[in-house]
Backbone as a chain_set.jsonl record, in Angstrom:
{"seq": "MIGLELAVRSDTAHRIEIRQSLTDLAREAVGGGECLECGVFEDVSVPGRFLWAQWWRSQTQMGEHLRSSAFRTLLGAIKVLGSLETARTLDLQDSTSVMDAFLTDRIHLPDNASEA", "coords": {"N": [[4.049, 12.789, 4.476], [5.046, 9.386, 4.493], [5.892, 6.443, 2.755], [5.892, 2.853, 2.325], [6.769, 0.508, -0.031], [6.426, -2.778, -1.095], [7.376, -5.188, -3.341], [6.144, -8.256, -4.139], [6.452, -11.68, -4.914], [4.846, -14.725, -5.789], [4.515, -18.24, -6.277], [2.206, -20.132, -8.335], [1.052, -22.106, -6.765], [0.923, -21.045, -4.201], [-0.434, -18.691, -4.459], [-3.162, -17.868, -3.824], [-3.161, -18.202, -1.052], [-1.109, -16.43, -0.184], [-2.158, -14.015, -1.054], [-4.463, -13.821, 0.548], [-3.257, -13.783, 3.097], [-1.691, -11.4, 2.975], [-3.732, -9.536, 2.563], [-5.235, -9.814, 4.942], [-3.282, -9.008, 6.829], [-2.883, -6.355, 6.033], [-5.389, -5.255, 6.564], [-5.453, -5.544, 9.354], [-3.344, -3.827, 10.032], [-4.299, -1.256, 9.372], [-6.716, -1.181, 10.796], [-5.756, -1.475, 13.379], [-4.546, 0.907, 13.805], [-1.879, 1.269, 13.128], [-0.938, 2.524, 10.878], [-1.638, 5.055, 8.355], [-2.766, 4.255, 5.963], [-3.086, 1.228, 4.134], [-2.535, -1.036, 1.576], [-3.086, -3.821, -0.644], [-2.177, -5.015, -3.758], [-2.732, -6.811, -6.722], [-0.953, -7.699, -9.607], [-2.541, -7.626, -12.605], [-1.673, -8.619, -15.004], [0.344, -10.343, -14.357], [-0.207, -12.889, -12.597], [0.121, -13.637, -9.156], [2.004, -11.781, -8.534], [2.47, -9.199, -6.35], [1.786, -5.969, -4.854], [2.559, -4.321, -1.965], [1.489, -1.589, -0.219], [2.02, 0.93, 2.072], [1.32, 3.584, 4.339], [2.479, 6.273, 6.425], [2.37, 9.05, 8.763], [4.849, 10.094, 9.458], [8.464, 9.718, 9.344], [9.419, 8.709, 11.718], [7.213, 7.261, 12.745], [7.033, 5.277, 10.779], [9.505, 4.038, 11.136], [9.166, 2.965, 13.711], [7.258, 1.055, 13.119], [8.718, -0.635, 11.42], [10.307, -1.914, 13.221], [8.586, -3.486, 14.577], [6.58, -6.296, 15.77], [4.502, -6.844, 14.059], [5.49, -6.122, 11.538], [7.555, -7.97, 11.307], [6.001, -10.264, 11.187], [4.73, -9.887, 8.732], [6.973, -10.001, 6.981], [7.727, -12.628, 7.503], [5.53, -14.079, 6.496], [5.774, -13.453, 3.797], [8.247, -14.635, 3.254], [7.736, -17.377, 3.7], [5.627, -17.95, 1.914], [6.28, -16.851, -0.523], [8.391, -14.563, -2.28], [10.406, -11.684, -1.679], [10.711, -9.165, -3.935], [11.399, -6.431, -4.404], [11.976, -3.548, -2.324], [11.029, -0.376, -1.202], [11.103, 3.032, -0.045], [8.862, 5.794, 0.0], [8.515, 9.243, -0.239], [6.19, 11.62, 0.385], [5.641, 14.8, 0.321], [3.554, 16.751, 0.183], [0.57, 15.772, -0.03], [-1.899, 16.88, -0.608], [-1.502, 18.866, -2.582], [-0.756, 17.258, -4.698], [-3.085, 15.728, -5.144], [-4.785, 17.844, -5.825], [-3.668, 18.58, -8.283], [-4.279, 16.314, -9.824], [-7.105, 16.365, -9.754], [-7.728, 18.836, -10.935], [-7.45, 18.532, -13.682], [-9.52, 16.792, -14.206], [-12.015, 17.556, -13.302], [-14.602, 19.364, -14.478], [-16.803, 21.917, -14.641], [-19.705, 22.781, -16.365], [-20.388, 25.942, -17.948], [-23.013, 26.768, -17.516], [-23.753, 25.569, -15.159], [-24.301, 26.833, -12.759], [-26.834, 27.822, -13.124], [-28.605, 25.769, -12.764]], "CA": [[3.742, 11.378, 4.541], [6.09, 8.497, 4.001], [5.308, 5.152, 2.447], [6.713, 1.678, 2.082], [6.26, -0.375, -1.067], [7.087, -4.067, -1.206], [6.948, -6.012, -4.471], [6.179, -9.635, -3.664], [6.13, -12.68, -5.941], [4.496, -16.042, -5.277], [4.191, -19.19, -7.341], [0.766, -20.365, -8.438], [0.607, -22.979, -5.675], [0.707, -20.259, -2.976], [-1.005, -17.393, -4.825], [-4.371, -17.551, -3.043], [-2.789, -18.119, 0.363], [-0.361, -15.197, 0.103], [-3.082, -12.881, -1.231], [-5.284, -13.755, 1.751], [-2.398, -13.367, 4.217], [-1.365, -9.976, 2.823], [-4.968, -8.772, 2.761], [-5.537, -9.821, 6.383], [-2.283, -8.187, 7.531], [-3.154, -4.949, 5.697], [-6.597, -4.874, 7.308], [-5.052, -5.413, 10.757], [-2.485, -2.647, 10.175], [-5.136, -0.057, 9.357], [-7.663, -1.284, 11.912], [-5.033, -1.317, 14.64], [-3.989, 2.248, 13.886], [-0.438, 1.264, 12.903], [-0.593, 3.383, 9.742], [-2.76, 5.805, 7.798], [-3.368, 3.497, 4.879], [-2.323, 0.049, 3.724], [-3.255, -1.751, 0.532], [-2.441, -4.915, -1.356], [-2.615, -4.986, -5.143], [-2.16, -7.883, -7.535], [-0.718, -7.352, -11.005], [-3.483, -8.412, -13.405], [-0.969, -9.255, -16.118], [1.27, -11.338, -13.8], [-0.788, -13.465, -11.375], [1.123, -14.013, -8.162], [2.886, -10.637, -8.26], [1.696, -8.285, -5.515], [2.4, -4.75, -4.336], [2.129, -3.912, -0.621], [1.719, -0.146, -0.087], [1.636, 1.338, 3.43], [1.646, 4.998, 4.543], [2.493, 6.865, 7.774], [2.532, 10.513, 8.798], [6.237, 10.522, 9.652], [9.558, 8.754, 9.298], [9.479, 8.105, 13.051], [6.162, 6.247, 12.831], [7.406, 4.159, 9.921], [10.605, 3.358, 11.801], [8.591, 2.162, 14.794], [6.608, -0.098, 12.5], [9.733, -1.546, 10.88], [10.867, -2.649, 14.364], [7.466, -4.135, 15.273], [6.277, -7.71, 15.501], [3.609, -6.876, 12.895], [6.328, -6.112, 10.342], [8.23, -9.28, 11.258], [4.988, -11.218, 10.738], [4.592, -9.657, 7.296], [8.149, -10.55, 6.309], [7.666, -14.082, 7.643], [4.542, -14.583, 5.539], [6.369, -13.325, 2.46], [9.327, -15.617, 3.136], [7.173, -18.728, 3.642], [4.699, -18.14, 0.795], [6.741, -16.232, -1.759], [9.694, -13.912, -2.169], [10.417, -10.227, -1.751], [11.463, -8.748, -5.113], [11.961, -5.108, -4.151], [11.419, -2.76, -1.224], [11.446, 1.023, -1.299], [10.312, 4.016, 0.682], [8.389, 6.911, -0.81], [8.28, 10.426, 0.576], [5.207, 12.493, -0.242], [5.638, 15.979, 1.181], [2.277, 17.45, 0.241], [-0.383, 14.97, -0.797], [-3.006, 17.723, -1.041], [-1.189, 19.501, -3.859], [-0.763, 16.212, -5.719], [-4.493, 15.454, -5.466], [-5.31, 19.013, -6.54], [-3.197, 18.495, -9.664], [-5.071, 15.283, -10.505], [-8.499, 16.771, -9.87], [-7.847, 19.991, -11.801], [-7.614, 18.064, -15.054], [-10.65, 15.883, -14.349], [-13.289, 18.152, -12.911], [-14.96, 20.525, -15.291], [-18.199, 22.273, -14.507], [-20.155, 23.589, -17.499], [-20.648, 27.345, -17.622], [-24.391, 26.954, -17.069], [-23.992, 24.735, -13.964], [-24.849, 27.656, -11.672], [-28.251, 28.102, -13.411], [-29.439, 24.595, -12.453]], "C": [[4.906, 10.579, 3.974], [5.478, 7.11, 3.823], [6.353, 4.069, 2.242], [6.025, 0.851, 1.015], [7.102, -1.642, -1.115], [6.51, -4.784, -2.417], [7.198, -7.461, -4.087], [5.762, -10.558, -4.804], [5.835, -14.004, -5.255], [4.23, -16.962, -6.454], [2.693, -19.483, -7.303], [0.229, -21.231, -7.303], [0.276, -22.204, -4.399], [-0.005, -18.925, -3.228], [-2.205, -16.999, -3.956], [-4.018, -17.346, -1.575], [-2.032, -16.829, 0.685], [-1.259, -13.978, -0.069], [-3.94, -12.717, 0.015], [-4.473, -13.281, 2.959], [-2.081, -11.883, 4.145], [-2.587, -9.104, 3.066], [-5.331, -8.691, 4.24], [-4.57, -8.93, 7.159], [-2.503, -6.702, 7.251], [-4.361, -4.439, 6.48], [-6.27, -4.662, 8.789], [-4.222, -4.152, 10.984], [-3.31, -1.37, 10.236], [-6.089, -0.057, 10.541], [-7.01, -1.076, 13.258], [-4.381, 0.044, 14.794], [-2.487, 2.321, 13.679], [-0.012, 2.237, 11.803], [-1.831, 4.144, 9.287], [-3.522, 4.984, 6.771], [-2.471, 2.321, 4.538], [-3.149, -0.698, 2.693], [-2.405, -2.829, -0.104], [-3.039, -4.955, -2.755], [-1.943, -6.121, -5.906], [-2.064, -7.412, -8.982], [-1.621, -8.226, -11.875], [-2.796, -9.115, -14.568], [0.024, -10.32, -15.655], [0.671, -11.881, -12.496], [0.314, -13.944, -10.427], [2.143, -12.925, -7.88], [2.041, -9.573, -7.564], [2.512, -7.052, -5.149], [1.741, -4.446, -3.0], [2.469, -2.435, -0.506], [1.156, 0.313, 1.254], [2.147, 2.753, 3.676], [1.534, 5.41, 6.002], [2.646, 8.374, 7.665], [4.001, 10.932, 8.85], [7.218, 9.36, 9.537], [9.651, 8.006, 10.634], [8.444, 6.99, 13.188], [6.494, 5.036, 11.963], [8.536, 3.354, 10.557], [10.136, 2.474, 12.941], [7.942, 0.9, 14.229], [7.635, -1.116, 12.002], [10.409, -2.372, 11.98], [9.798, -3.493, 15.078], [7.32, -5.613, 14.928], [5.347, -7.835, 14.295], [4.417, -6.903, 11.595], [7.081, -7.429, 10.207], [7.265, -10.371, 10.793], [4.778, -11.107, 9.232], [5.757, -10.283, 6.536], [8.176, -12.075, 6.385], [6.691, -14.707, 6.658], [5.092, -14.537, 4.122], [7.424, -14.401, 2.253], [8.788, -17.038, 2.96], [6.379, -18.962, 2.352], [5.183, -17.57, -0.537], [8.136, -15.684, -1.601], [9.52, -12.403, -2.311], [11.296, -9.828, -2.927], [12.15, -7.408, -4.898], [11.272, -4.484, -2.943], [11.912, -1.338, -1.4], [10.541, 1.906, -0.451], [9.988, 5.16, -0.273], [8.082, 8.067, 0.121], [7.35, 11.354, -0.188], [5.024, 13.701, 0.677], [4.271, 16.625, 1.314], [1.264, 16.717, -0.617], [-1.544, 15.817, -1.314], [-2.707, 18.349, -2.389], [-1.157, 18.479, -4.987], [-2.198, 15.907, -6.123], [-5.118, 16.625, -6.208], [-4.902, 18.967, -8.006], [-3.993, 17.45, -10.445], [-6.486, 15.775, -10.775], [-8.695, 17.942, -10.821], [-8.102, 19.567, -13.239], [-8.894, 17.268, -15.257], [-12.006, 16.491, -14.011], [-13.522, 19.404, -13.742], [-16.448, 20.767, -15.137], [-18.598, 23.121, -15.701], [-20.494, 25.001, -17.044], [-22.055, 27.565, -17.089], [-24.727, 26.137, -15.834], [-24.614, 25.544, -12.838], [-26.325, 27.96, -11.89], [-29.153, 26.961, -12.973], [-29.993, 24.6, -11.078]], "O": [[5.64, 11.038, 3.099], [4.66, 6.666, 4.629], [7.532, 4.343, 2.019], [4.843, 0.527, 1.133], [8.33, -1.586, -1.169], [5.297, -4.969, -2.514], [8.319, -7.845, -3.752], [4.839, -10.255, -5.56], [6.481, -14.367, -4.271], [3.772, -16.518, -7.506], [2.004, -19.121, -6.349], [-0.934, -21.098, -6.922], [-0.553, -22.645, -3.604], [-0.16, -18.123, -2.308], [-2.237, -15.895, -3.414], [-4.519, -16.423, -0.932], [-2.286, -16.204, 1.714], [-1.14, -13.011, 0.683], [-4.129, -11.598, 0.493], [-4.952, -12.47, 3.751], [-2.191, -11.178, 5.148], [-2.49, -8.055, 3.702], [-5.694, -7.624, 4.736], [-4.986, -8.184, 8.045], [-2.328, -5.875, 8.146], [-4.348, -3.321, 6.994], [-6.754, -3.712, 9.405], [-4.374, -3.483, 12.006], [-3.047, -0.498, 11.064], [-6.249, 0.962, 11.213], [-7.636, -0.557, 14.182], [-3.732, 0.309, 15.805], [-1.871, 3.331, 14.018], [1.121, 2.717, 11.791], [-2.934, 3.904, 9.776], [-4.751, 5.01, 6.715], [-1.247, 2.408, 4.641], [-4.331, -0.963, 2.913], [-1.175, -2.762, -0.105], [-4.259, -4.933, -2.919], [-0.745, -6.364, -5.758], [-2.993, -6.798, -9.507], [-1.475, -9.448, -11.876], [-3.307, -10.119, -15.064], [0.498, -11.115, -16.466], [0.999, -11.394, -11.414], [1.293, -14.565, -10.84], [3.053, -13.121, -7.074], [1.037, -9.106, -8.101], [3.743, -7.075, -5.135], [0.519, -4.329, -2.911], [3.629, -2.06, -0.678], [-0.024, 0.116, 1.545], [3.262, 3.094, 3.28], [0.637, 4.974, 6.723], [3.005, 8.905, 6.614], [4.363, 11.997, 8.35], [6.845, 8.19, 9.622], [9.931, 6.808, 10.662], [8.752, 5.907, 13.685], [6.262, 3.897, 12.369], [8.52, 2.124, 10.519], [10.641, 1.366, 13.124], [8.068, -0.185, 14.799], [7.438, -2.323, 12.148], [11.013, -3.407, 11.699], [10.094, -4.141, 16.082], [7.861, -6.102, 13.937], [5.402, -8.836, 13.58], [4.067, -7.623, 10.66], [7.226, -7.947, 9.1], [7.665, -11.295, 10.085], [4.663, -12.118, 8.54], [5.552, -11.007, 5.562], [8.599, -12.738, 5.438], [6.984, -15.739, 6.055], [4.899, -15.469, 3.341], [7.486, -15.012, 1.186], [9.32, -17.812, 2.165], [6.448, -20.042, 1.766], [4.55, -17.791, -1.569], [8.966, -16.25, -0.889], [8.604, -11.924, -2.979], [12.494, -10.114, -2.93], [13.34, -7.263, -5.175], [10.148, -4.84, -2.59], [13.081, -1.116, -1.713], [9.386, 1.578, -0.181], [10.73, 5.448, -1.213], [7.452, 7.878, 1.161], [7.681, 11.819, -1.279], [4.33, 13.62, 1.69], [3.862, 17.005, 2.411], [1.119, 17.013, -1.803], [-2.116, 15.5, -2.357], [-3.575, 18.364, -3.262], [-1.5, 18.807, -6.123], [-2.502, 15.832, -7.313], [-5.906, 16.418, -7.131], [-5.708, 19.283, -8.881], [-4.343, 17.678, -11.603], [-7.005, 15.624, -11.881], [-9.743, 18.034, -11.46], [-8.898, 20.195, -13.937], [-9.315, 17.087, -16.399], [-13.04, 15.959, -14.416], [-12.746, 20.359, -13.708], [-17.259, 19.904, -15.47], [-17.907, 24.086, -16.027], [-20.846, 25.221, -15.885], [-22.266, 28.469, -16.282], [-25.904, 26.024, -15.491], [-25.378, 25.001, -12.04], [-27.015, 28.323, -10.937], [-30.359, 27.161, -12.824], [-30.707, 23.673, -10.696]]}, "num_chains": 1, "name": "protein.A"}
């Protein structure tokens, strides 16, 4: 899997509008099958600072998206309502092993669980 993270900043005057725009665009991206997952997160300690996180199965699929009108629409919304602070790609080779590592530390069944 490969992901794209965009850190976006908006002033207080445009905070609600950019949050709604990013949320709508994320919903369209997932609903339209453009990606596996897409989420928008706001920093609770810095209102108006958002993280856009989007995931695809392959570099090819992400590249197609970066050339799409949907991506140009996203960048246009960011430009009009805020500013792009950082952009980066993330490569996750085996998400299953990562989730297994998280779950191993958190799931503990008592020894007598099989008796219930």
